[in-house]
C-alpha positions in Angstrom: 0.0 0.0 0.0 3.0 2.3 0.2 2.8 5.0 -2.4 -0.9 5.8 -2.1 0.1 8.9 -0.2 3.0 10.9 -1.8 6.1 10.6 0.5 6.9 14.2 -0.4 4.0 15.5 1.6 4.7 13.6 4.8 6.9 14.8 7.7 8.7 11.8 9.3 9.6 11.2 13.0 13.2 12.3 12.5 12.0 15.8 12.0 12.7 16.1 8.2 9.9 18.1 6.5 8.7 17.1 3.0 10.0 19.1 0.1 6.5 20.4 -0.6 5.8 21.4 3.1 2.0 21.0 2.9 1.5 19.4 6.3 0.2 20.7 9.5 1.4 19.4 12.9 -1.1 17.9 15.1 -0.9 16.5 18.6 -1.4 12.9 19.3 -5.0 13.3 20.6 -6.0 15.2 17.6 -4.4 12.7 15.3 -6.5 9.9 16.9 -9.6 12.1 16.4 -8.8 12.5 12.8 -8.4 8.8 12.3 -12.0 8.4 13.4 -13.1 10.9 10.8 -14.0 8.5 8.1 -15.7 10.9 5.7 -12.6 13.0 5.5 -10.5 9.9 4.7 -13.1 8.9 2.1 -12.8 12.2 0.3 -9.0 12.0 0.7 -9.0 8.7 -1.2 -10.8 10.3 -4.1 -8.4 13.2 -4.3 -5.2 11.1 -4.3 -6.3 8.4 -6.6 -8.4 10.4 -9.1 -10.4 7.3 -9.8 -11.8 6.9 -13.3 -14.5 4.7 -14.6 -12.1 2.4 -16.3 -10.2 1.3 -13.2 -10.7 -2.3 -12.4 -11.0 -2.0 -8.6 -14.2 -0.6 -7.0 -14.4 2.7 -5.3 -14.9 1.0 -1.9 -11.7 -1.0 -2.4 -9.7 2.1 -3.1 -11.2 3.9 -0.1 -10.5 1.0 2.3 -6.9 0.8 1.0 -6.3 4.5 1.8 -8.0 4.2 5.2 -5.8 1.2 6.1 -2.7 2.9 4.9 -3.4 6.1 6.8 -4.3 4.2 9.9 -1.2 2.1 9.8 1.0 5.1 9.3 -0.4 7.6 11.8 1.4 5.8 14.6 4.6 6.5 12.7 4.0 10.1 11.6 4.1 13.5 13.3 2.4 15.4 10.5 -1.0 15.5 9.0 -2.2 17.4 6.0 -5.8 18.6 5.5 -8.1 18.4 2.5 -7.6 22.0 1.5 -3.8 21.5 1.3 -4.2 18.3 -0.7 -6.4 20.1 -3.2 -3.7 22.8 -3.5 -1.1 20.1 -4.0 -3.1 18.5 -6.8 -3.8 21.9 -8.5 -0.3 23.3 -8.3 1.6 20.1 -9.2 -0.8 18.3 -11.5 -3.0 21.1 -12.7 -6.3 19.3 -11.9 -8.3 18.2 -8.9 -11.0 15.6 -9.3 -13.5 14.8 -6.5 -17.3 14.5 -6.4 -18.8 17.9 -6.8 -15.4 19.5 -6.8 -13.7 19.3 -10.2 -11.1 22.1 -10.8 -8.4 22.8 -13.3 -5.5 25.2 -13.2 -2.9 26.3 -15.8 0.5 25.7 -14.2 2.8 26.7 -17.1 4.7 23.4 -17.0 7.3 24.7 -19.5 8.0 27.7 -17.3 7.6 30.1 -20.2 8.2 33.7 -19.2 7.3 36.9 -21.1 4.5 39.1 -22.3 2.1 37.9 -24.9 4.2 39.2 -27.8 7.3 37.5 -26.4 5.5 34.3 -25.9 4.1 34.5 -29.4 7.6 34.9 -30.8 8.8 31.8 -28.8 5.8 29.8 -30.1 6.4 30.9 -33.7 10.1 29.8 -33.4 9.0 26.4 -31.9 6.4 25.9 -34.7 8.9 26.8 -37.4 11.6 24.6 -36.0 9.3 21.6 -35.8 7.7 22.0 -39.2 11.1 22.5 -41.0 12.3 19.1 -39.7 12.3 16.6 -42.6 9.9 13.8 -41.8 8.1 11.0 -43.7 5.3 8.8 -42.5 4.5 7.9 -38.8 7.0 5.5 -37.4 5.2 4.4 -34.2 3.3 1.8 -36.2 4.5 -0.8 -38.7 2.8 0.5 -42.0 3.8 -2.5 -44.1 0.4 -4.0 -44.2 -1.4 -0.7 -44.3 -0.9 -0.3 -48.1 -3.2 -1.8 -50.7 -1.4 -4.4 -52.7 -4.3 -5.9 -54.5 -8.0 -5.4 -55.2 -9.1 -7.5 -52.2 -7.4 -5.1 -49.7 -9.5 -5.2 -46.5 -10.4 -1.7 -45.5 -11.2 -0.4 -42.1 -14.8 0.3 -41.1 -14.6 3.9 -42.2 -16.1 6.5 -44.5 -15.3 9.9 -45.9 -18.0 12.4 -44.8 -18.8 15.9 -46.0 -21.7 18.2 -45.2 -22.3 20.0 -48.5 -25.1 21.7 -50.4 -26.1 21.2 -54.1 -24.9 24.7 -54.8 -21.4 23.7 -53.6 -20.9 21.1 -56.3 -18.0 22.9 -57.9 -16.1 23.5 -54.6 -16.6 19.9 -53.4 -15.5 18.6 -56.8 -12.2 20.4 -56.5 -11.7 19.0 -53.0 -12.4 15.5 -54.3 -10.0 15.8 -57.2 -7.2 16.7 -54.8 -8.3 14.1 -52.2 -8.5 11.3 -54.7 -5.2 12.1 -56.2 -3.3 12.2 -52.9 -5.2 9.4 -51.0 -8.5 7.8 -52.0 -7.8 6.5 -55.5 -5.4 4.0 -53.7 -7.9 3.0 -51.0 -11.4 3.6 -52.3 -13.0 4.4 -49.0 -16.7 5.2 -49.4 -18.0 8.7 -49.4 -21.1 9.8 -47.3 -22.4 13.1 -48.6 -24.7 14.8 -46.1 -27.2 17.5 -46.6 -30.3 19.0 -44.8 -32.2 18.7 -48.1 -32.2 16.0 -50.9 -29.3 16.0 -53.3 -30.1 16.7 -56.9 -29.5 14.2 -59.6 -26.9 16.5 -61.1 -24.9 16.5 -57.9 -25.0 12.8 -57.5 -24.0 12.1 -61.1 -21.1 14.6 -61.0 -19.5 13.3 -57.7 -19.8 9.7 -58.8 -17.7 10.5 -61.8 -14.9 11.7 -59.6 -14.3 8.4 -57.8 -14.4 4.6 -58.1 -15.4 4.4 -54.4 -18.9 3.8 -53.2 -21.0 6.9 -52.7 -23.9 7.3 -50.2 -26.2 10.3 -49.9 -27.8 11.1 -46.5 -30.5 13.7 -45.8 -30.4 14.8 -42.2 -33.6 14.2 -40.2 -35.2 17.4 -39.0 -34.9 16.1 -35.4 -31.1 16.2 -35.8 -30.9 19.5 -37.7 -33.5 22.0 -36.8 -33.4 24.3 -33.8 -34.9 22.4 -30.8 -38.2 23.5 -29.3 -36.8 24.4 -25.9 -34.9 27.4 -27.4 -36.3 30.7 -25.8 -36.8 33.2 -28.7 -36.2 36.2 -26.4 -32.9 34.7 -25.1 -31.9 33.8 -28.6 -32.5 37.4 -29.9 -30.7 38.8 -26.9 -27.8 36.5 -27.6 -27.6 37.2 -31.3 -27.6 41.0 -30.6 -24.6 40.5 -28.2 -22.8 38.4 -30.8 -23.4 41.0 -33.5 -22.0 43.7 -31.2 -18.9 41.6 -30.7 -18.7 41.1 -34.5 -18.9 37.3 -34.3 -19.2 35.8 -37.8 -22.5 34.1 -38.7 -24.1 35.3 -35.5 -27.6 35.7 -37.0 -27.4 32.8 -39.5 -29.7 30.1 -38.1 -28.4 27.5 -40.5 -24.9 28.1 -39.2 -26.0 27.5 -35.6 -27.8 24.4 -36.8 -24.6 23.1 -38.5 -22.5 23.8 -35.4 -24.9 21.9 -33.2 -25.3 19.0 -35.7 -21.5 18.5 -36.1 -21.0 18.9 -32.3 -23.1 16.1 -31.2 -25.7 14.8 -33.7 -23.8 13.7 -36.8 -22.6 10.4 -35.3 -26.3 9.6 -34.7 -27.1 9.9 -38.4 -28.7 6.6 -39.5 -26.4 6.3 -42.5 -23.3 6.5 -40.2 -24.4 4.0 -37.7 -22.6 1.2 -39.5 -19.2 3.0 -39.5 -16.6 3.4 -36.8 -14.2 5.9 -38.3 -14.7 9.0 -40.4 -12.5 11.5 -42.3 -14.2 14.8 -42.6 -13.5 16.9 -45.7 -14.9 20.3 -46.8 -15.5 22.1 -50.1 -12.6 24.2 -51.4 -9.7 22.5 -49.5 -6.4 21.4 -50.9 -4.0 18.5 -50.1 -0.3 18.8 -50.7 1.3 15.5 -49.9 0.9 11.9 -51.0 -0.7 9.7 -48.4 0.4 6.2 -49.2 -0.7 4.4 -46.0 -4.2 3.7 -44.7 -4.8 6.4 -42.2 -7.8 4.6 -40.8 -5.9 1.5 -40.1 -3.1 3.6 -38.6 -5.7 5.0 -36.2 -6.9 1.5 -35.5 -3.5 0.0 -35.0 -2.2 2.8 -32.8 -5.5 3.0 -30.9 -5.9 6.7 -31.6 -9.3 8.2 -31.2 -8.8 11.6 -32.9 -6.6 13.1 -35.6 -6.1 16.6 -36.8 -3.8 18.9 -38.8 -4.5 22.5 -37.8 -4.7 23.8 -34.3 -5.8 27.5 -33.8 -7.4 29.9 -31.4 -11.2 30.6 -31.7 -13.3 33.7 -31.3 -13.6 33.9 -27.5 -16.9 35.9 -27.9 -18.5 32.9 -29.6 -17.8 30.5 -26.7 -18.0 32.7 -23.6 -19.7 30.1 -21.4 -18.6 26.8 -23.0 -16.0 26.2 -20.4 -18.0 27.4 -17.4 -21.0 25.2 -18.5 -18.6 22.3 -18.9 -17.4 22.7 -15.3 -21.0 22.8 -14.2 -21.6 19.4 -15.9 -18.4 17.9 -14.4 -19.4 18.9 -10.9 -22.9 17.3 -11.2 -23.5 14.0 -9.5 -20.6 11.6 -10.4 -19.7 13.2 -13.7 -16.1 13.8 -12.5 -15.4 10.2 -13.3 -15.6 11.0 -17.1 -12.4 13.1 -17.0 -9.3 11.3 -18.2 -6.4 12.0 -15.8 -4.1 12.1 -18.8 -6.2 14.7 -20.7 -4.8 17.7 -22.5 -5.8 20.1 -19.7 -2.9 22.5 -20.0 -3.6 23.0 -23.7 -7.2 23.8 -22.9 -6.2 26.3 -20.2 -3.1 28.1 -21.4 -3.3 31.8 -21.0 0.2 33.1 -21.8 -0.1 33.7 -25.6 -3.7 35.0 -25.6 -4.7 36.0 -22.1 -7.5 38.2 -23.4 -9.2 35.2 -25.1 -8.8 33.1 -22.0 -10.4 35.8 -19.8 -13.4 36.3 -22.1 -13.9 32.5 -22.5 -14.0 31.9 -18.7 -10.7 30.2 -18.4 -10.7 28.3 -21.7 -7.7 29.1 -24.0 -10.0 28.7 -27.0 -7.4 26.4 -28.6 -9.1 24.0 -30.9 -8.5 21.4 -33.6 -9.8 22.9 -36.8 -12.6 20.4 -37.5 -12.8 20.9 -41.3 -10.1 18.2 -41.3 -10.5 15.5 -38.7 -10.1 11.7 -38.7 -11.7 10.2 -35.7 -13.4 7.2 -34.0 -17.1 7.8 -33.7 -17.3 5.4 -30.8 -15.5 8.1 -28.8 -18.4 10.4 -29.3 -20.9 7.6 -28.8 -19.4 6.8 -25.4 -21.2 8.0 -22.2 -18.6 10.7 -21.4 -18.9 12.7 -24.6 -22.5 11.9 -25.3 -23.8 12.8 -21.8 -21.8 16.0 -21.9 -23.1 17.0 -25.3 -26.7 16.4 -24.1 -26.1 18.7 -21.2 -24.6 21.4 -23.5 -27.6 21.1 -25.8 -30.0 21.6 -22.9 -28.4 25.0 -22.1 -29.6 26.4 -25.5 -26.3 28.1 -26.0 -25.7 26.7 -29.4 -28.2 29.4 -30.2 -27.8 32.0 -27.4 -24.1 32.0 -28.2 -22.4 30.5 -31.2 -20.6 27.5 -29.9 -18.8 25.9 -32.9 -18.3 22.2 -33.4 -14.5 22.7 -33.4 -14.2 24.0 -29.9 -16.8 21.5 -28.7 -15.0 18.6 -30.2 -11.7 19.9 -28.8 -12.9 20.5 -25.3 -14.4 17.0 -25.3 -11.3 15.4 -26.7 -9.1 17.4 -24.3 -11.1 16.3 -21.2 -12.3 12.7 -22.0 -9.5 11.2 -24.2 -6.0 10.3 -23.2 -3.9 12.9 -25.0 -1.6 10.1 -26.2 -4.5 8.9 -28.3 -4.8 12.2 -30.1 -2.7 12.4 -33.3 -1.3 15.4 -35.2 -1.1 14.2 -38.8 2.0 16.3 -39.3 2.9 14.5 -42.5 -0.3 15.5 -44.4 -0.1 18.8 -46.3 -3.4 20.6 -46.1 -5.1 24.0 -46.7 -8.4 25.4 -45.8 -8.6 29.2 -46.0 -6.8 30.8 -44.3 -4.7 28.1 -42.5 -2.1 25.5 -43.7 -0.4 22.5 -42.4 2.7 22.4 -44.6 5.3 19.8 -43.6 8.8 19.1 -44.9 8.2 15.8 -46.6 9.6 14.3 -49.8 6.2 14.4 -51.6 5.1 17.8 -50.5 4.1 20.1 -53.5 2.3 23.4 -53.6 2.9 25.0 -50.2 5.8 26.6 -48.5 7.2 24.6 -45.6 6.1 25.8 -42.1 3.6 28.3 -43.5 0.7 28.6 -41.1 -1.2 31.6 -42.6 -0.6 35.3 -43.5 1.5 37.4 -41.1 -1.6 39.1 -39.7 -3.2 35.9 -38.4 0.0 34.1 -37.2 -1.0 34.9 -33.6 -4.0 32.5 -34.1 -1.7 29.5 -34.2 -2.1 27.3 -31.2 0.1 24.4 -32.5 3.1 25.3 -30.3 0.9 24.9 -27.2 -0.1 21.3 -28.4 3.6 20.6 -29.0 4.3 21.7 -25.5 1.4 20.1 -23.6 -0.2 17.5 -25.9 2.8 15.5 -27.2 5.1 13.7 -24.7 7.7 12.6 -27.3 7.6 14.4 -30.6 10.4 12.2 -32.1 8.6 9.0 -31.3 5.9 9.6 -34.0 7.9 11.2 -36.9 
């Protein structure tokens, strides 16, 4: 049982204090009194262990272990620490504290970066440029030998290419498909699922089928998954839209855009046509691919047990997500929802405030860093799991997809940052990509058409959050590429 309580926060009989000095000296009678205070010990056990739903032992087993350990060691210790100090220890050292009804997170600047926002931005630009200019090839953490189609009977993963597109965007999606087929899908023939809130025209169907040898499916979104829900208060919605317009938030008064954000945030994986699939790769009209992709990205995700993949990582409009993080904390502090948090989540990435402190302040403690969701390769079972699904249902109940303008990118990103092990999130650094105005342009042998390490134009370079992910989301950069 030794190790359940960190040795560094215990003062031993010989008088040596712990290096963290978080104890308080108690006399022997008071120590005996505390030993009888079982509720405190129960809470203590939750704090130290940060129990998650996937652990094999029951909560009661963990609690009894901690009670036994503390009881055995009180006869040997001259120091006791209280719950408040334990919480401070967890927040200051680990950056999070998980207990029933008391979930907290704190940005602790693990890399000890010092400077004003302009100086931090310069450091982050230098880090981003240094990483992107390193010559790389394909991921090396997985054997890719069998992830290349050698014959017509190649067994694909259970996956589809998805795109939400209108009939009027036929030209733009055609250009995307031409680039996408050339760089990836002509080799693998993964099926496309075209999604629309109204039926596709025959012209659209015929045209896109001519661009690929892969199967094509056409899905019309049920109104129950697309339309504004009935619980939305018209007065609150109008008030919210006016506030967004004052803050110059794009698409603030476009209901279809709010519908789209809500649909992609939590309803798309419930689409009947997608129920048979596990993985998806989302593409958008008017995007460009710059590198050859000669391995099966879906099988890479499967073999490496990744749940989410991205290429661009940027800051969002803080005014559009003012209460997303506060509402998320409310959810996590309800009942036993704290159990959904993955202790190895990307909390510091979600919380960093050194490059863009103004955004963090407006967004209630959320950095607004997010994976740009016009490109994402992910496991829909992650969304279908209780953690993400229950959280989305709570977010939807607040009405703030309409009272504010919560986007699917920050919603996906906060969900992934909280509920997924960050080691299961993959930056597809080797895939060259562009969606106006951002690039992912790596230094690879097959890259053509973009300038290495370009993120965007000089004016928008401050919107790049990739350095924060490099710092806080990737434990070993060299282990992947």
